[in-house]
N, C-alpha and C positions, 0 to 999 in steps of 0.2 A: 219265617213261617211260609210254607208253600200255599199257593192259592187254593181257596175252597172250591170244591166241585159242586155246581148247582144241582139240586135234587132232580130237576127236570131232565138233565142230561143223563144222570145215573138211571133214572126210570126209563128213559127212551131206549137205552142200550141194555137194560136189565143187568147192570153192573153192581157189584158190592163195593161200597165206599171204603171198606176196610182193606181192600186189596187193589185200590185204584188211586193213582196220583195224576196230577196235572201240573204243567209248567209252561211258561211263556215260550213261544217258538216262532221265530221269523217276525214278519211285520206286514201291515196292510194299512192303506189309507182310509179304509172304511170300517174296520173291525179290529178287535183284539184277536190274536191268533195263538193257539196253544196246542201242546202235544199231550194227549191223554194216554196213560199206560195202565193196563189192567192185567192181573194175573188170575188164572183159574186153572186148577189141576196142573200146576207147573207149566202152563202155557201162557206166554206173554202175547198180548194183543195191543196194537198201537192204533190210535185214532188221531185225526187232525180236527181241531175244534175252532170254530169262529163264534165270537159273541159280539153283539152290537146293541146299542141303545135305541129305544123308541120304536114306534110302529113301522117306520121305514125299514128298519133292520129285518123285521119279520117278512115283509114283502120281498126284500132282496134275497134273503136266505131261502125262502120257498122257491123263488125263481131259479136260484143257483142249484138247489137240490134237484129240481125237476129237469133242469138243463143237463147236469152231469149224468143223471141216470138215463136220459134220452140218448146221450152219446155212448155211455157205458153199455146200454142194451144193444147198441148197434155194433160197437167194437170195444169189447171189455178191456183190451190193453191200451186204449187211447186215453183214458182218464180214470181218476179214482171213483169208486162207487160211493154214493152218498147214502148214509144209513138213517139219518134222522134230522129233522128241523123242528123248531117249536118255540114256545114262549118260556122264558126263564121263570123259575119259581121264586128265587131269592133276590131278584133284582128286576128293574124295569128294562126289558129288552128281549132279545131273541138269540137263538143259537142254531148252528149248523154243525153236523158231524159227518166226516167222510173218512175213507181209508187214509192212512198216513203214507205220504210219499217221501222216501229217503232220497232227496234230490242231490245230485253231484254234478252241478254245472250243466252244460249242454253238449250234445253230440253234433254230428254234421247236419242233422235235420232231415236226411234223406228218408229214413224210416218214417218220420213224422209226415213227410210229404206224401208218401204212399198211403199211409193210414187215412190222411185227410181226403185223398182222392177216393178211397173206398167209401168213406163217410158220405161224400158228396155225390156218389153214384148209387147209393142205397136208398130206395124210396122210403120216405117217412111213413110211419103208420097212420092209417086213417082214424081220426079220433072217434071215440064212441059218440053216437048220435049223428055222425056225418056219413052220407052215402058215398061220397067221392073224396079223394085227397084234397086237402085245403092248405092254405098258407096261414101261418100264425103260430099260436102255442096256447096250451090250456091254462096258463097262468101268466101274469105280467112278469117281466124280467127287468134287471137294471144293468145298463151298460155304463160302468162307472157309477155315478150318482144320477144318471138320467133314466127315469122310469119309462119303460116301453110298453105301449098298448099292443097286445098280441091277439086281439080279437080276430077270429078266423074269417078268412075271405077266400072265395073260390078262384080269384084272379091274382096272379103275382103283381101285375101292374097296379091294381087297386091297393093291395097290401103295401107295396113299396111306396106308392104315392101318398096314401092317406096315413098309414100306420107308422111310417118312418119319416118321410120328408115333411109332410104337414105337421106331424106330431112334434118333431124336433123344432120346427118353426114356432109352434104355439108355446112350447116349453121355454124357448129363448125369449119370446115376447113377454111371457109372464115374469121372467126373471130380470130382463134388461129393458123392457119397453119395446114399442113398435118401431121398426125401421121400414118405412113404406116401400122403398126401392127393393129391399130384400124380400118383403112379402110378395110384391108383384112378380119378382123373379121366380120365387118358389112356386107360386100359384100357376104361373104360366108353364113352368116345368111340369107340374103335376097334370095340368089340363091338356097340354099339347105334346110335350116331348116324351113323357113316360108312356102314354098309350101307343105312340108311334114306334118306340123302340122295344117296349116290353109287353105290349098287349098280346092277347091270345092269338096264336098263329105266327107271331113274329120271331119266336125263339126256337123253332123246330130244329132238331138235331139233323145235320146233313146226312148222316149215315142211317139212322133209324127212322127218321120222319116223325119222331115223337115230339110233342110240345114239352115245355119245361115242366118238370115234376117237383113237388116239394121234397126236400131232403133235410135232414137235421144239420144245422150249422152251430158252431161254437158261439158266434155272435160278438165276441170281444177278443179275438185272437191277435196278440202282438207278442213281441219278443219276451215280455215279462210274464206271459201267461203260459209258457211251456218250459219243459226242462227234461233232464235225463236222470233216471233213477240209478241207484247203485248197481242194479242188475242189468243196466244198459237199455232199459225201455224208454223210448221217447214219448212223453205224455203231455197232455194239456190240463188246465184247471181254470178256476175263476170264470166259468162259462155264463153266458147270457143268451141261451139258445132260442131257436125258433125253427119252424118248418119253413124253409125259404128256398130261393134259387141258390145253388151251390156257389156261384160266382159272387154272391153278396158278401161272402166271407173275406174276399180279397180287398174290400174297401178299407177296413181297418188295418189289415196286414200290410197294405201298401202305404197307407197314411203314416203309420208309425215305423215302418221299415223292419229290418231284421231278417228278412227272407230273401235271399239272393237269387241270382239267375239259375244256379244249380238246383236249388230247392224247387223253383217254379218249373224247371224243365222236367224234374223227376215227377212232380205232381201231374203235369199234363201228359206225360208218357203213360203213367198208370191209368189216368182217366181214359185215354184213347184205347188202351189195352182192354179196359172193362167195357167200353162202348156204351156207357150210360149217360143219359142226359139228366142233369139235375141243377 
């Protein structure tokens, strides 16, 4: 018997249960993943669905939904559009629905490098209620299972130091206990090193004279979170976005690898061509 489609998913997409089916598709460490197929007026529509249990799944899916659409609104061909997220009606948990990507391995990554450079040189929108551009995001996101506080801040140094370095330290201490040496190292980094390297005025673009501007970043980009569609489009998914310094993206990219010298060269060539600081 095929899996039952939760009423909340059907309602969110305005689909008819009689002409809609769902089946397991792929896999994820944090969610069940499915392919939803619907027919209307002899037109087939495909969706990718994630479901997860508990309150944490709801937070994760809202963050991913908002992240994907922030990227999609900037470069539509870079990631799937997210259509809906919400609470399941027939079970304890949450769901996320995006465009279905028919992935066929990976390309050479050069088109992805150029798209990423465009993303990182396009100013992020100024959130409603803010008079100037800010760093952060309007909802929390999850990098893996790590909850990220994206409270808006006007300074990149403050956001990186407090919302990323200090926040990860506190999460680690809550889970594993306090390591005094590590705490002292992180606190000194935040208080002394981060302001000297990332403080206002320290990151001005040599060509334009502009200080760092917030741009949309994927936030969890590694080799497992991008692919190539059957049509040849290189795309990303499983985002944990924020408005950040564009070079923040390279932390995870380099930590997990999968992006070689040719990719990096193409990225920086496109960034220099666009002349943007982000």
